[in-house]
N, C-alpha and C positions, 0 to 999 in steps of 0.2 A: 738613226738616220745619219748619213754622212753629210748631207746637204739639205737645208730646209729654208723655206721662205714663209714669212708670216706677215700677211697684209701689206706686201710691198706695192708701192704705187710709183708711177713716173709721169711727170707732166713737163711739157715744154711750152714756154710762153703762156702758161695758164691752161693749156689744153691737155687733158688727161689722156695719155697713151695707154697706160695700164692702170687698172683699178683693183685694189685689194686682192692681189694674187697670193695664194697660199698653197703650198704643197711640200712634199719631202721625197727624197730618194735614198734608198738603202745602198750601202757599199756593195760593189760588185754587180750592180744592176745597170740597165740602159734605159734612157728616157728620151723620147722624141717629142719635139715641139713643132707643130705645124700651124698653118693658117695663111690667110691671104697676104700678098705683098703689102708692106706698110702697116701691118697689124700690131707690130711691136715685138715680134719673135726675137730678132737680134738684140733689141734693147733689153729684153728680159735676160737673154744669155749674157750680155755684158754686165748686167747688175749681179747676176749669180756669180760671175767670175771676177767681181770686184774691179772691173774696168770702168764702171759707171755707178754713180751713187744714186740710190733710190730717193725719190722725193719724200717718201714716208715708208714705214715698215722696217722689218728686221730680217737679216739673212744670217743663218747659223751654219758653221762648218764644224762637224763633229761635236755638236752641242754648244759651241761657243759663238756668241754674238760677234760677228766680224764686220758689221755694218759701220761701226764707228771707229775702226782702227785708223791710226795715222797713215799717211801716204807711204811712209817707209815700211810700216808693218804690213800693209796691204801688198806692197811689192815683194816683200820677203815671202809672204804666204803664197802668192802667185808663183814665184820662182821655185819654191820648195815642194808645193803640193798640187799645183794646177798645171795642166797642159792645154794650150790653145791652138786650134786649127781654124784659121780665119778663111773667109770666102776668097779673099785675095791672099795668096800665099805669103806675100810680104818678105820675100827673100832679099838678102843684101847683095846687090848687083856686083860688087867688087870681090865677093868671097866665093870660093869654090863650093860645090855641093856639100862636100864633107865639112868644110869650115862653117857653112850655114847651119848644119845640124849641130855642130859643137857650140854654137853661141850660148845656149842656156847653161851649159857646163862652165863656160868661161865666166859668165855673169855670176854664177854661184861659186866660182873659184874652186871647182872640183877638177882634179886631174885624173888621168887614166881612163877617160871616157871614150877615147878614139876607137878602141876595138868594138865597143858597144855601138857606136855610131856607124861603123862599117858594117856590122852585122845587121843593123836595122835597115840600112840602105840596100844591102844584098837581099834581105827578105822581101823588100818592096820592088825588087827587080831593077835596082839602080847601081848594082855593084860595078858596072862598067862606066859610070858617069861621075865618079868621085871627084875628079879634077875639073869637071866642066863648070862653066859659069852659068848663072840663071838664064841669060839671054840665049843660051844654046839648048835650052830645054823646051819641050812641049808643055802645054798647060797641065796635062796629066802628070808629067814628070815633076813639074814644080809642086803640084799638090802633094805628091808622094814625099818629096823632100820636106815639105812643111809638116807632114804627119810624122816623119822620122824625128824631126826637130822637137815637135811637141811631146813626143813620147820618150825622149832620150833619158830623162831623169826619173822615169817610171812614176809619173804623177798619180796621186790618189784619185783625182777627178780630171777627166778630159772633156773640154768644151769644144764642140765642133759646129761651125756655122756653114751650112750648105757644103759639106766636104765633097759631095759627088756632083756638084753643079758643073755644067759645061763639059762633062765627060761622056764618052760613048757608053752605052748600056753595059757592055761587057766589063770595062774598067770600073764603072760605077759599082757594079755588083761585087767585083773583087775587093775594092776598097771598103765596101760595106761589110763584107765578110771579115776583113782584117780588123776594122774598128769594133764591130760587135764581139769579136773574139777577145778583145781586151778585158771584158768582164770576167772571162775564165781565168785571167791572171790577177784578178782582184781589183782592177781599176773600175771606176764608175764612169759611165759615158752619158753626157748630156748633149743632145744634138738638135740643131734647127735644120729642117729639111723640107723641100717641096717634093722630094722623091717618095711617093706613096709606097712603093715596094720596099724601100729602106725603112721608112717609119713604122710600117706594120710589123716589122721583125723585132722592134724594140720591146723590152719587157713592159713598158708603160708608154702611153701616147696621150699627149695633151694638145688641144686646139685653142689657139688664141683668136678671139673674135670680139669686136666692140669693147676692147679693153679688158676682157675677162678671160680666164683660163679654165677650161673644162676638160676633165679627163674623158677620154674616149674608150669605152669598153671594147674588148676584142671582137665581140659580135657586131659592133657598130662600125668598125674601122673601114671596111671596104666601101660602105655606102657614102662616106664623106671623104674618101681618098686618103685615109690614114692607116 
């Protein structure tokens, strides 16, 4: 397994949001996490991506316990092996589209990444927007810039929080195809989504409810919107 959770819990002000969550995902597979708003889906994704510390339990990356890493070590791992697509694209307003995509490479002090950034933007239909600033883009275009940025360094695991939210059905389907296609290139995709059509295409699907995580078998997915 490339990514595993063992009994992870999360509580805020004494209230348990997630209880004893355990599962694993193999390299090159996709996993969708669904559930009602406020159920803890994004919290779980943030813990798996080392953006948030579990109250209890253990997270392993490629067999190694990464729950107790120092802040610097967590940052290095996120930069080197993880890619994040947030619900809010979080682009830097003063940077061009191309420069926004190149941010991870500059943080990692990697040179020569501009051709790859250009190719990624072109593959997402943004080859004509390289010099534009974020305020000149639609929400769909911003989302695609964020995807290109997340994938620039070819991360082993891609975490996506509602990547197709607020998009028209056609664009949502295209971005879904693009993200699910990453597994064919060896990346692992972990996504949070309310998009039932998107979730049902993942290799595995889990539902969060009442602080618990339950796997939804393929024959049951349609009946619960997964």
